[in-house]
N, C-alpha and C positions, 0 to 999 in steps of 0.2 A: 384485388391482387395485392399480396403482401410485399413487404420490402425485402430486398435480397439479404441473405445472411451476412452478419457482421464478419468482416475479415480483418485480421491483425496478427501480429506475431505472438499468438496466444501463449505458447509455451516455449521456453528457452531451448534452443537447439545447441547441444554441446559442441557441435562443429563450428558454431559461430563464436569465435573467441574475441571478437571486438568488444571491448569494455567489460569482459568477463571478470578480470581481476578486481576492477573497481566495483562492479555490481556485487560480487561476493563479499568484498570487504565491508561494504555498507550494509549488506543483508546480515552479516555477522553482528554488526552493531545493533541492528533491529532485533536480532535474537537475544542479545544481552538485555535489552529493554523488556523483551517478552518474559525473560526469566525474573526480572524485577516485578513485573505485574503478577506473575504466578506466585511469587513469594509473599505478595501482599493480598493474595486471594482474588485477584482479578483475572480476567481471561488472558491467557499468555500470548498477547499480541504486542509487537513492538513496531515502531516506525522511525524512519530517518528521512530527513529532507536535506538534500544537498543542492547547493547553488554555487555559482562562481564566487569563490572567496570564503565559503563556509559550509559547515555541516551541523545540524542539530538533530537531537533524537528525543523520543518520548515513548510512552507506553499506554496501554489501555488502563483506564482508571474509572470505569463505569461504576463498579461496586464501591470503591473507596471514596469516591466523590459523590455517590448517589446522584449521578448525572448520566442519563441515557445517551447523551451526545459526547461523552468523554472517551471516544474511541481513540486509539493510538494515532491514527492519521490526522484526525481533527486536532488533537492536542499538539502535535508537532507543527501543524500549519499555524495554529494560534500563536505558538511560541515564536516562530520565525517572523510572522507578520508583526507581532508586538516588538520584536527586536529591531526590525526595519522600519517600524511605524509606517508601514505601507501595505496595502492589501494585495498588490500584484507581485507575484513571485515567478515571473515569466521564464526564467532560466532554470527553474527548480526541477529536480527529479525526486519523486517520492518513492521510498522503499518501504514495503510493509510485509511483515512475515506471513500474513494471511491476506488473500484477495480482499480488497476493500468493498464495503457495502456501497449501495447507491448514494447514501448521504455523504460518505467520505470521498467518493469519486466526484460527486458534484461540487463539494467544497474545494477539491483540488483544481477542478476546472475553473471555478469562480476565482480562485487565487492565481490563475494563469499558469499553473504548473504544466510543464510540457509532456512529462512522461511518468507513468506509474510502473514500478517493478515490484512484483510480489513473489512470495515463496510458494505457498500452497493455495490451491483453489478452494473456494467455498461454494459448493453447488447449491446450497440452500439459500444463502443471502448474498453471495458474491455479485458484484455489479455486472460481471460479464458471464461467467460460467453458469449462473443460475438460469439464464435464458429469459428471465422475467422482464428484463429492462432493455431489450435490444433497441427499441426506438430511442429511449433516453440516452443510451450509451453512444449511439451514432451522433447525437447532437452535442456531446461533450467535447469531441475533437481531441481526445487524449491518445498518445502513443502508449501501448501497454505491452509489457513482457512478463510472463509468468513462469514459474518453475525454477527460479533461481534459488539454489540451496534447498530445494524442495525436501530432500531426504533429511537434512539437518533440521529443518523446520518441524517436520513430522516427529523426529526423534526428540525434539525439545518440548513436545506436547502442544504445539500450535494446532488448534482445531482446524481441520480441513482434510482435503484429499490430495493425493498425487495425481499426476496426469492420467 
């Protein structure tokens, strides 16, 4: 007997205006970083990590750094953990222009990040919508919201799909 399907607020509902302005503002910053990645020849994905008292951002750099782990989400988590000289970012919210892969979601969970907000889904590698990692996702304990500025992400060339 299999596990019940994963339930969460998978895609943003435009009727839910709570935190919409803040989510969109930070997703725009992620998109700015995605544009920087694209201009450097990397995958156009950007990430922002917000926490009480601060915001940091970064971009995908897999190609420029020749590092398969240099995803936008990993890079911003490393940056903030280094700034705080602490591995737990328990009040953090991670914004990513494309749905994070399992590696990035696991890193967020290990860092104690409480929520992930993403723009477009990634049905091939996304840690939720691909359906490949349902058991692992349940164990991560993350709150997830998808579809924030989805159209703008797609227009900016962020690889992925709309709802």
